[in-house]
C-alpha positions, -999 to 999 in steps of 0.1 A, spaced: 0 0 0 11 35 -6 -4 69 2 -1 103 -15 -2 132 9 -7 169 3 -11 199 25 -10 237 26 7 258 52 -19 250 78 -12 213 77 26 210 76 30 199 112 2 173 108 17 160 76 51 153 91 34 134 120 12 115 97 41 105 74 60 93 105 30 72 116 25 57 81 62 48 78 60 31 112 34 9 95 57 2 66 34 22 42 52 41 14 44 78 12 45 102 -17 48 137 -3 32 164 -25 27 189 3 45 220 13 72 215 39 70 250 54 44 272 71 48 299 44 14 307 27 7 287 -4 -22 279 -26 -38 245 -16 -49 234 -51 -12 232 -61 -8 203 -37 -42 187 -42 -40 181 -79 -9 157 -77 -26 137 -49 -59 134 -67 -40 124 -99 -20 97 -80 -51 82 -66 -72 84 -98 -44 67 -118 -38 41 -91 -2 52 -85 -14 55 -49 -39 34 -30 -53 64 -11 -47 100 -5 -46 123 25 -51 160 22 -47 186 50 -56 223 52 -71 246 77 -108 237 72 -104 208 47 -131 223 26 -109 237 -1 -89 205 -5 -120 184 -6 -137 206 -32 -106 205 -54 -101 168 -51 -137 160 -58 -135 176 -92 -118 144 -104 -143 119 -116 -130 88 -97 -122 106 -65 -143 105 -34 -127 128 -9 -144 132 25 -139 158 52 -136 143 87 -130 156 122 -138 124 141 -129 87 136 -166 79 135 -171 100 104 -140 84 89 -156 50 94 -187 61 76 -169 77 46 -151 44 41 -180 20 48 -207 39 30 -189 61 4 -158 41 -3 -138 73 1 -103 72 -14 -90 105 0 -92 116 36 -94 154 41 -83 166 76 -91 201 89 -59 210 109 -75 240 126 -103 219 140 -87 187 151 -58 178 173 -28 159 159 -38 129 180 -73 129 165 -58 132 130 -36 101 136 -66 81 149 -85 92 118 -57 80 95 -56 47 112 -93 43 110 -93 52 73 -67 26 65 -84 -2 85 -121 3 75 -135 -16 45 -162 -5 21 -194 -23 28 -206 -24 -9 -242 -35 -15 -267 -7 -14 -239 18 -9 -223 8 -43 -256 17 -60 -254 52 -44 -218 57 -54 -226 47 -90 -251 76 -91 -225 102 -80 -211 107 -115 -245 109 -132 -243 147 -134 
């Protein structure tokens, strides 16, 4: 398994901790995020992550910004991406079980680092339930 990760200036500290956590689990990480807290434009870091996941270069993606809204909106422009904003591990469970989310979006300004690490672990360990949920996912791209 490998993960592509991207972040803006609000998520740099979180990204480094998440990368450390993933590597401790022997998961390969592709870092597309900024490594500083200097102001940057989040779409520049979202597009490479979404492209990696869409092309199956990466199994999953993780995106981090202040509210997670901008990164989720950008990632969800890609037709095969299902990016979900989460602030608790319970919500993470649902985006995986019900929505088969392939990108986790974390709001750094609204979660603690410990919460973020729990969410990443939940994201990686929760399976999609399929069934009636697959029917709903199939309707997402009917726009």
